Structure formats: C-alpha cells, structure tokens
C-alpha positions as CSV (number, residue, x, y, z in Angstrom):
1,X,-39.3,-87.7,1.8
2,X,-38.6,-83.6,0.3
3,X,-40.6,-82.8,3.7
4,X,-37.7,-85.0,6.1
5,X,-34.6,-83.2,3.1
6,X,-35.9,-79.6,3.7
7,X,-36.2,-80.3,7.6
8,X,-32.7,-81.3,7.9
9,X,-31.5,-78.4,5.5
10,X,-33.4,-76.1,8.2
11,X,-31.7,-77.5,11.2
12,X,-28.3,-77.4,9.6
13,X,-29.1,-73.4,8.9
14,X,-30.0,-73.3,12.5
15,X,-33.6,-72.6,11.6
16,X,-35.3,-75.5,12.9
17,X,-38.9,-74.5,14.4
18,X,-38.7,-70.8,12.4
19,X,-40.7,-72.8,8.8
20,X,-43.0,-75.2,9.4
21,X,-42.8,-78.1,6.7
22,X,-45.3,-80.4,6.1
23,X,-46.2,-83.0,3.7
24,X,-49.4,-84.4,2.2
25,X,-50.2,-86.8,-0.9
26,X,-53.0,-85.9,-3.2
27,X,-52.4,-89.1,-5.4
28,X,-55.3,-91.5,-5.6
29,X,-52.9,-93.8,-3.0
30,X,-52.9,-91.6,-0.2
31,X,-54.0,-92.7,3.1
32,X,-54.1,-90.7,6.4
33,X,-51.5,-93.3,8.6
34,X,-50.3,-94.9,6.1
35,X,-46.5,-96.0,6.8
36,X,-44.1,-94.0,5.3
37,X,-42.4,-96.7,3.0
38,X,-39.4,-99.0,3.7
39,X,-37.9,-97.7,0.0
40,X,-38.3,-94.3,1.6
41,X,-36.4,-94.9,4.7
42,X,-33.5,-96.6,3.5
43,X,-33.1,-93.7,1.3
44,X,-33.3,-91.1,3.7
45,X,-31.5,-93.4,6.3
46,X,-28.4,-93.4,3.7
47,X,-28.3,-89.6,4.3
48,X,-28.4,-90.0,8.0
49,X,-32.1,-89.1,8.2
50,X,-33.8,-91.9,10.5
51,X,-37.5,-91.5,10.5
52,X,-39.5,-93.0,13.4
53,X,-40.8,-96.8,12.6
54,X,-44.4,-95.5,13.2
55,X,-43.9,-92.5,11.0
56,X,-47.0,-92.1,8.5
57,X,-48.1,-90.0,6.0
58,X,-51.4,-87.6,5.5
59,X,-53.5,-87.5,2.7
60,X,-54.1,-84.1,1.9
61,X,-58.0,-85.1,0.3
62,X,-59.0,-86.1,4.0
63,X,-57.4,-82.8,5.6
64,X,-57.9,-79.8,3.1
65,X,-57.3,-77.6,5.8
66,X,-54.0,-77.4,5.5
67,X,-53.8,-75.4,2.6
68,X,-55.1,-72.6,4.7
69,X,-52.5,-72.8,7.0
70,X,-49.9,-72.8,4.2
71,X,-48.4,-69.5,3.0
72,X,-46.6,-71.9,-0.2
73,X,-47.4,-75.0,-1.8
74,X,-44.2,-77.1,-3.2
75,X,-45.9,-79.9,-5.7
76,X,-43.1,-82.8,-7.0
77,X,-44.4,-82.3,-10.8
78,X,-46.4,-80.0,-12.9
79,X,-49.5,-82.8,-13.0
80,X,-49.7,-82.5,-9.0
81,X,-49.6,-78.5,-9.1
82,X,-52.6,-79.0,-12.0
83,X,-54.4,-81.5,-9.8
84,X,-54.6,-79.6,-6.7
85,X,-55.7,-75.9,-8.1
86,X,-58.5,-78.0,-10.2
87,X,-59.6,-80.2,-7.0
88,X,-59.1,-78.2,-3.9
89,X,-60.0,-74.8,-2.6
90,X,-57.1,-72.9,-2.9
91,X,-57.3,-69.6,-1.2
92,X,-56.5,-66.8,-3.2
93,X,-52.8,-66.0,-0.9
94,X,-51.2,-69.6,-1.3
95,X,-48.4,-70.0,-3.7
96,X,-48.2,-73.3,-5.7
97,X,-45.0,-74.4,-7.6
98,X,-43.1,-77.6,-8.5
99,X,-39.8,-78.2,-6.4
100,X,-38.0,-77.3,-9.5
101,X,-39.7,-74.5,-10.4
102,X,-38.8,-72.8,-7.3
103,X,-35.9,-73.4,-7.4
104,X,-35.4,-71.6,-10.4
105,X,-35.4,-74.5,-12.9
106,X,-37.7,-76.5,-15.3
107,X,-39.5,-80.3,-15.3
108,X,-40.7,-82.2,-12.9
109,X,-38.9,-84.6,-10.7
110,X,-41.6,-88.4,-10.6
111,X,-42.7,-89.9,-7.5
112,X,-40.8,-92.7,-6.8
113,X,-43.0,-95.2,-5.7
114,X,-43.2,-99.0,-6.2
115,X,-40.3,-97.5,-8.8
116,X,-37.2,-99.6,-7.2
117,X,-34.2,-98.3,-5.3
118,X,-32.5,-96.6,-7.9
119,X,-34.9,-94.7,-8.9
120,X,-35.5,-93.6,-5.3
121,X,-31.7,-92.6,-4.9
122,X,-32.7,-90.6,-7.5
123,X,-35.3,-88.8,-6.6
124,X,-33.9,-88.5,-3.3
125,X,-30.3,-87.0,-4.7
126,X,-32.5,-84.6,-7.1
127,X,-34.2,-83.0,-3.9
128,X,-31.7,-82.5,-2.2
129,X,-29.6,-80.5,-4.8
130,X,-32.4,-78.6,-4.7
131,X,-33.8,-78.2,-1.8
132,X,-30.1,-76.0,-0.3
133,X,-31.6,-73.6,-3.5
134,X,-35.2,-73.6,-1.8
135,X,-34.4,-72.8,1.4
136,X,-32.6,-69.8,0.2
137,X,-35.3,-68.7,-1.6
138,X,-37.5,-68.8,1.0
139,X,-34.9,-66.8,2.7
140,X,-34.7,-64.3,0.2
141,X,-31.4,-65.1,-0.3
142,X,-31.3,-65.6,-3.8
C-alpha cells in the first residue's frame, strides 16, 4: 500500500521515475507473485489509486539482492526493521527506518492483513498522512 501511495506523491510532485520505490514483504506469509489483496485494492481505489488486476507482491526472502540495490529501507514496524537486520545480510550503506521514524514520529503502523476494512482504511490514512513528510525528507526539504 505504501509503495503505491508514495509513487502517487512523487508523480504529483513531478518526480515520476526520479526515485525508484519497491515493496517487498518479509513476513512468513509473504510470497512472490501473490496477488495484492482485495482489501488493499479497495482502500487504494477509494483514494483514486487503481491497481492492475494482476498486481503482485515480492518476497524479500527470495530476492535479498533488492537490499543491495536500495539506498533506504522503510519498514512499517520496529519489529520488521529488527527482523530485517537480523535475518538478512544488510549492506553497511543501507539505512533502515520505520515509516513513522523517517517521518519524524514514534511508533509503528501495524500490518492490516486480515483485520478488516476499518483497519485497512486507518492504515491507508496514516500512510497517506506521513508520505508527504517522507518525500520532503528524501528531497532535503525538511
């Protein structure tokens, strides 16, 4: 969800293609090629972001090379950030933050997976609120 919201923010600022954004799961249930959930599609559609019917996810456990291509990793929770650092050979140059910490706040954004419409909507609203600050920081505007 965050990948698509930040991509829209970049596009709205005329920066489409200037910053590459990728999403990859590390949860035990993350699978390469899994279709993006209907809940995710619906809450994104509600704010004008439409995903292709065949949009799929990426499993970082199967593609650790993505870490070597990245300059920054933003996790949703502190636990995800810790898991990433413990389970993967993270390059020394790579910064790992949570979405909230990179936006200047404390706390986690919990995974809404299998928690219903309201939780998905709250998650989307929180991500949408924080993304402009994240883009400002990436651009050195903070």
